[in-house]
C-alpha positions as semicolon CSV with decimal commas, in nm:
position;residue;x (nm);y (nm);z (nm)
1;M;2,958;1,441;3,111
2;T;2,861;1,161;2,877
3;F;2,519;1,120;2,722
4;S;2,359;0,807;2,586
5;I;2,311;0,761;2,212
6;L;1,932;0,746;2,257
7;Q;1,929;1,073;2,452
8;R;2,136;1,250;2,188
9;F;1,912;1,108;1,916
10;F;1,600;1,254;2,079
11;W;1,778;1,587;2,116
12;I;1,846;1,583;1,743
13;C;1,476;1,508;1,686
14;S;1,377;1,817;1,888
15;G;1,523;2,049;1,622
16;T;1,751;2,240;1,861
17;P;2,129;2,218;1,814
18;V;2,272;1,945;2,037
19;S;2,576;2,160;2,121
20;V;2,345;2,421;2,275
21;I;2,140;2,165;2,472
22;E;2,452;1,999;2,615
23;K;2,569;2,325;2,771
24;Y;2,261;2,362;2,994
25;S;2,165;2,069;3,214
26;T;1,823;2,218;3,295
27;E;1,725;2,185;2,927
28;H;1,807;1,817;2,889
29;S;1,473;1,673;3,001
30;K;1,264;1,928;2,812
31;Y;1,422;1,862;2,474
32;L;1,435;1,489;2,543
33;G;1,054;1,489;2,582
34;I;0,996;1,710;2,278
35;G;1,225;1,499;2,060
36;A;1,070;1,171;2,174
37;T;0,720;1,302;2,100
38;I;0,824;1,410;1,749
39;F;0,990;1,074;1,683
40;F;0,696;0,861;1,797
41;T;0,450;1,080;1,604
42;A;0,655;1,015;1,290
43;L;0,669;0,644;1,375
44;F;0,290;0,621;1,401
45;A;0,262;0,820;1,078
46;G;0,488;0,573;0,899
47;L;0,290;0,273;1,026
48;S;-0,036;0,441;0,929
49;G;0,083;0,538;0,581
50;G;0,227;0,192;0,516
51;Y;-0,094;0,024;0,625
52;A;-0,298;0,252;0,397
53;L;-0,079;0,176;0,095
54;Y;-0,092;-0,196;0,172
55;F;-0,461;-0,188;0,079
56;V;-0,383;0,003;-0,239
57;F;-0,153;-0,280;-0,357
58;S;-0,350;-0,556;-0,187
59;G;-0,318;-0,879;-0,384
60;S;0,005;-0,769;-0,554
61;T;0,321;-0,975;-0,509
62;F;0,519;-0,680;-0,374
63;A;0,237;-0,523;-0,169
64;G;0,434;-0,556;0,155
65;L;0,749;-0,408;0,001
66;W;0,568;-0,106;-0,145
67;A;0,386;-0,051;0,184
68;F;0,717;-0,060;0,374
69;I;0,886;0,186;0,135
70;F;0,594;0,429;0,139
71;G;0,564;0,401;0,517
72;M;0,931;0,492;0,556
73;I;0,900;0,790;0,319
74;W;0,580;0,912;0,483
75;G;0,725;0,876;0,834
76;V;1,040;1,068;0,742
77;A;0,832;1,343;0,578
78;I;0,612;1,385;0,887
79;F;0,922;1,374;1,110
80;N;1,084;1,653;0,908
81;L;0,767;1,866;0,914
82;D;0,714;1,825;1,290
83;R;1,080;1,899;1,359
84;Y;1,062;2,217;1,153
85;I;0,733;2,325;1,312
86;V;0,872;2,296;1,667
87;S;1,213;2,446;1,592
88;S;1,061;2,749;1,417
89;I;0,882;2,872;1,730
90;K;1,103;3,137;1,895
91;K;1,067;3,154;2,273
92;S;1,241;3,489;2,277
93;S;0,933;3,655;2,126
94;K;0,635;3,786;2,321
95;V;0,360;3,545;2,422
96;M;0,104;3,672;2,168
97;K;0,363;3,666;1,892
98;Q;0,445;3,305;1,978
99;V;0,074;3,216;1,965
100;V;0,041;3,386;1,626
101;Q;0,351;3,204;1,510
102;A;0,216;2,871;1,628
103;S;-0,149;2,907;1,515
104;P;-0,098;2,802;1,149
105;R;0,137;2,529;1,265
106;L;-0,127;2,399;1,508
107;I;-0,380;2,387;1,224
108;F;-0,128;2,201;1,012
109;A;-0,060;1,961;1,300
110;V;-0,433;1,888;1,328
111;L;-0,447;1,807;0,956
112;I;-0,149;1,574;0,988
113;A;-0,312;1,399;1,285
114;V;-0,637;1,345;1,095
115;V;-0,444;1,200;0,800
116;I;-0,228;0,957;0,999
117;V;-0,505;0,835;1,230
118;R;-0,749;0,719;0,960
119;P;-0,563;0,403;0,851
120;L;-0,509;0,306;1,214
121;E;-0,882;0,344;1,280
122;L;-0,949;0,116;0,982
123;K;-0,734;-0,151;1,144
124;I;-0,882;-0,106;1,492
125;F;-1,241;-0,140;1,365
126;D;-1,159;-0,411;1,111
127;K;-1,429;-0,654;1,232
128;E;-1,708;-0,395;1,228
129;I;-1,594;-0,271;0,887
130;R;-1,606;-0,623;0,742
131;E;-1,965;-0,667;0,863
132;Q;-2,064;-0,332;0,714
133;L;-1,906;-0,429;0,384
134;R;-2,085;-0,767;0,385
135;N;-2,419;-0,590;0,417
136;R;-2,328;-0,348;0,140
137;Y;-2,211;-0,618;-0,103
138;L;-2,520;-0,827;-0,033
139;S;-2,749;-0,530;-0,096
140;E;-2,560;-0,440;-0,414
141;Q;-2,591;-0,797;-0,543
142;Q;-2,965;-0,799;-0,479
143;H;-3,004;-0,468;-0,658
144;R;-2,791;-0,593;-0,949
145;I;-3,002;-0,909;-0,987
146;V;-3,327;-0,710;-0,982
147;K;-3,188;-0,463;-1,235
148;V;-3,069;-0,735;-1,475
149;Q;-3,398;-0,922;-1,451
150;H;-3,596;-0,604;-1,514
151;S;-3,379;-0,523;-1,816
152;F;-3,427;-0,877;-1,949
153;K;-3,803;-0,856;-1,908
154;E;-3,815;-0,527;-2,097
155;K;-3,602;-0,667;-2,380
156;Y;-3,808;-0,986;-2,420
157;A;-4,145;-0,845;-2,320
158;Q;-4,322;-0,986;-2,629
159;E;-4,190;-1,339;-2,583
160;L;-4,265;-1,334;-2,211
161;G;-4,613;-1,202;-2,281
162;Q;-4,672;-1,487;-2,526
163;I;-4,557;-1,741;-2,270
164;T;-4,790;-1,590;-2,011
165;A;-5,085;-1,607;-2,253
166;Y;-5,005;-1,968;-2,349
167;Q;-4,969;-2,064;-1,984
168;R;-5,300;-1,903;-1,891
169;E;-5,482;-2,081;-2,177
170;Y;-5,307;-2,410;-2,095
171;D;-5,417;-2,394;-1,731
172;T;-5,776;-2,317;-1,823
173;L;-5,790;-2,584;-2,095
174;S;-5,627;-2,844;-1,872
175;S;-5,898;-2,797;-1,611
176;E;-6,166;-2,825;-1,880
177;V;-6,013;-3,144;-2,025
178;N;-6,009;-3,302;-1,680
179;R;-6,377;-3,210;-1,636
180;L;-6,471;-3,356;-1,978
181;R;-6,296;-3,682;-1,895
182;E;-6,501;-3,716;-1,580
183;E;-6,819;-3,644;-1,775
184;L;-6,727;-3,904;-2,042
185;K;-6,661;-4,161;-1,774
186;A;-6,996;-4,085;-1,611
187;E;-7,176;-4,105;-1,951
188;V;-7,025;-4,446;-2,031
189;F;-7,113;-4,591;-1,688
190;G;-7,466;-4,442;-1,703
191;A;-7,431;-4,202;-1,408
192;R;-7,701;-3,939;-1,441
193;T;-7,594;-3,579;-1,388
194;S;-7,683;-3,239;-1,525
195;T;-7,441;-3,298;-1,817
196;T;-7,502;-3,672;-1,885
197;S;-7,798;-3,869;-2,025
198;G;-7,784;-4,144;-1,767
199;K;-7,781;-4,419;-2,034
200;E;-7,516;-4,681;-1,979
201;G;-7,286;-4,773;-2,269
202;Y;-7,090;-4,606;-2,542
203;G;-7,375;-4,425;-2,715
204;T;-7,422;-4,106;-2,915
205;Y;-7,374;-3,879;-2,617
206;A;-7,054;-4,053;-2,522
207;K;-6,919;-4,023;-2,878
208;N;-6,998;-3,650;-2,888
209;K;-6,824;-3,591;-2,558
210;E;-6,524;-3,792;-2,676
211;L;-6,495;-3,578;-2,994
212;V;-6,506;-3,257;-2,787
213;L;-6,251;-3,404;-2,548
214;S;-6,024;-3,509;-2,835
215;A;-6,031;-3,159;-2,989
216;K;-5,950;-2,991;-2,661
217;Q;-5,677;-3,246;-2,590
218;T;-5,523;-3,168;-2,930
219;R;-5,524;-2,797;-2,845
220;L;-5,377;-2,875;-2,505
221;D;-5,092;-3,075;-2,660
222;F;-5,026;-2,789;-2,902
223;L;-5,006;-2,539;-2,614
224;A;-4,773;-2,771;-2,422
225;G;-4,541;-2,787;-2,725
226;Q;-4,549;-2,411;-2,769
227;L;-4,474;-2,355;-2,403
228;A;-4,185;-2,603;-2,410
229;G;-4,036;-2,436;-2,718
230;Q;-4,073;-2,085;-2,575
231;Q;-3,926;-2,188;-2,241
232;E;-3,628;-2,351;-2,411
233;Y;-3,571;-2,035;-2,619
234;M;-3,591;-1,811;-2,314
235;N;-3,347;-2,034;-2,121
236;R;-3,098;-2,001;-2,406
237;Q;-3,143;-1,623;-2,404
238;K;-3,098;-1,612;-2,027
239;S;-2,769;-1,796;-2,061
240;A;-2,658;-1,563;-2,340
241;E;-2,756;-1,254;-2,139
242;G;-2,590;-1,386;-1,823
243;I;-2,913;-1,408;-1,624
244;N;-2,838;-1,762;-1,507
245;N;-2,501;-1,646;-1,369
246;Q;-2,662;-1,386;-1,145
247;M;-2,697;-1,540;-0,802
248;M;-2,675;-1,436;-0,440
249;L;-2,329;-1,439;-0,286
250;T;-2,255;-1,713;-0,035
251;D;-2,114;-1,639;0,311
252;Q;-1,771;-1,755;0,197
253;A;-1,781;-1,528;-0,109
254;L;-1,896;-1,233;0,103
255;N;-1,617;-1,289;0,357
256;E;-1,356;-1,314;0,083
257;K;-1,480;-1,000;-0,090
258;A;-1,485;-0,805;0,238
259;S;-1,131;-0,923;0,319
260;N;-1,002;-0,802;-0,019
261;A;-1,182;-0,467;-0,005
262;G;-0,976;-0,163;-0,099
263;F;-0,896;0,144;0,107
264;A;-1,186;0,347;-0,039
265;D;-1,445;0,079;0,046
266;R;-1,311;0,037;0,398
267;N;-1,303;0,412;0,452
268;W;-1,666;0,432;0,332
269;A;-1,765;0,152;0,570
270;L;-1,605;0,331;0,866
271;G;-1,789;0,651;0,772
272;E;-2,119;0,464;0,752
273;L;-2,045;0,296;1,082
274;T;-1,994;0,628;1,259
275;H;-2,306;0,790;1,111
276;A;-2,559;0,513;1,173
277;A;-2,834;0,562;1,430
278;N;-2,818;0,235;1,627
279;D;-2,650;0,211;1,967
280;V;-2,362;-0,009;1,849
281;S;-2,272;0,234;1,572
282;R;-2,297;0,532;1,806
283;S;-2,059;0,359;2,046
284;S;-1,816;0,296;1,759
285;A;-1,851;0,657;1,645
286;D;-1,761;0,783;1,994
287;A;-1,454;0,557;1,995
288;V;-1,347;0,687;1,651
289;Y;-1,381;1,048;1,762
290;F;-1,188;0,976;2,082
291;I;-0,901;0,811;1,893
292;T;-0,890;1,101;1,645
293;L;-0,884;1,353;1,930
294;L;-0,610;1,155;2,102
295;F;-0,390;1,170;1,791
296;I;-0,462;1,541;1,745
297;V;-0,344;1,606;2,101
298;F;-0,047;1,377;2,044
299;E;0,050;1,560;1,724
300;C;0,009;1,904;1,883
301;A;0,189;1,805;2,204
302;P;0,541;1,917;2,098
303;I;0,410;2,259;1,991
304;I;0,200;2,299;2,305
305;V;0,494;2,200;2,527
306;K;0,715;2,449;2,346
307;L;0,455;2,725;2,391
308;L;0,387;2,651;2,759
309;S;0,751;2,613;2,862
310;D;0,932;2,911;3,006
311;I;1,218;3,069;2,819
312;G;1,533;2,874;2,899
313;P;1,906;2,938;2,875
314;S;1,923;2,757;2,541
315;D;1,663;2,997;2,397
316;V;1,867;3,296;2,518
317;D;2,184;3,141;2,377
318;I;2,023;3,085;2,037
319;R;1,877;3,436;2,033
320;E;2,213;3,598;2,114
321;T;2,394;3,382;1,856
322;E;2,142;3,479;1,590
323;S;2,175;3,846;1,687
324;R;2,552;3,832;1,644
325;I;2,517;3,663;1,306
326;F;2,257;3,917;1,190
327;S;2,478;4,202;1,307
328;F;2,775;4,055;1,123
329;L;2,578;4,005;0,801
330;T;2,394;4,337;0,801
331;G;2,686;4,574;0,880
332;T;2,695;4,796;0,566
333;S;2,891;5,110;0,667
334;F;3,213;5,173;0,473
335;L;3,449;5,114;0,765
336;S;3,235;4,844;0,923
337;R;3,457;4,563;1,048
338;S;3,190;4,307;0,958
339;R;3,165;4,429;0,601
340;L;3,545;4,439;0,559
341;V;3,587;4,088;0,698
342;R;3,314;3,952;0,469
343;E;3,455;4,118;0,155
344;Y;3,832;4,092;0,201
345;R;3,919;3,791;0,408
346;R;4,063;3,492;0,227
347;P;3,885;3,156;0,254
348;G;4,003;2,984;0,568
349;L;4,144;3,305;0,723
350;K;4,022;3,382;1,072
351;I;3,789;3,676;1,122
352;G;3,989;3,994;1,173
353;G;4,299;3,854;0,998
354;K;4,606;4,046;0,875
355;R;4,452;4,148;0,542
356;S;4,154;4,324;0,698
357;R;4,372;4,490;0,968
358;K;4,618;4,610;0,703
359;Y;4,333;4,759;0,504
360;L;4,207;4,946;0,808
361;V;4,557;5,081;0,885
362;N;4,599;5,202;0,527
363;R;4,263;5,377;0,537
364;R;4,350;5,549;0,863
365;G;4,694;5,652;0,727
366;C;4,539;5,809;0,420
367;G;4,304;6,002;0,640
368;R;4,591;6,152;0,845
369;K;4,788;6,265;0,538
370;S;4,491;6,453;0,404
């Protein structure tokens, strides 16, 4: 009977010797399913690991190459572990002993599933993660601007206080100068008010008001010069301190930063997305938990199938073969055939060859003479 290359490959993946599986037709389908499950679990693990490392080297020239190499190594490692886990469960043991045997391996399978599913979840929820990262980067930029401005104000508190005082005096004096100008105009044109004499012409009262106005205007010009000088100095300091470079990120900058986010940032965003209280986030959280559970079941499937399956002829064959080997290796009595064959046969000589038989005959002959 001939078997396809793919079928034999999946049998190799199952961890059971192909020569044993071929002898029993009833075992073909079982080990085909177990081997295929182990192979595809390793395949998903390789894709997941490669995708995770792609973000680690994101932006590098050889990011794709490193991701491919790591994905291959990670997939082969998971394949080897799963193959060992399944092949180490002995169906010849009692049910409880099998469960005890499999319990640490099931825990290990769950850990493997959690590890390989995370990068795939990051890809599945890529759009939601980008939006979460946009909000985070925008909030961080706002906090950074506020922090820098607060630090600048503390450092130049005296200069800023002086500017505030000058500005307050300038505003007050500017209003007063405008009022005095109106009063001078009214005095010259003879308009009678509570602050004018009502005499038309440029008289004594008008001259006095003009002197007061001139003095206040001089002070106002001085304050304007001081304010201009202080503002120019503070602008230079802002440029030196980098205050002028602090600005809110544009939509394009936010999108670019979210696209180039590393694995840690994306993993944080997915965690925040699954722990938020709104309905959209709760729906995403349920989907994440479902996908994780699906991969846990998928990873544990070969072990569960091996535990639930009845003992088959291949299991009996393997048990009897191991028993014969153990018996051969543990025979320690002086005239034990197994011990004599192990110690005295030449390399390449068949078990029970002439040398071992001759030794046994000599031993028996010595016994008769005595």
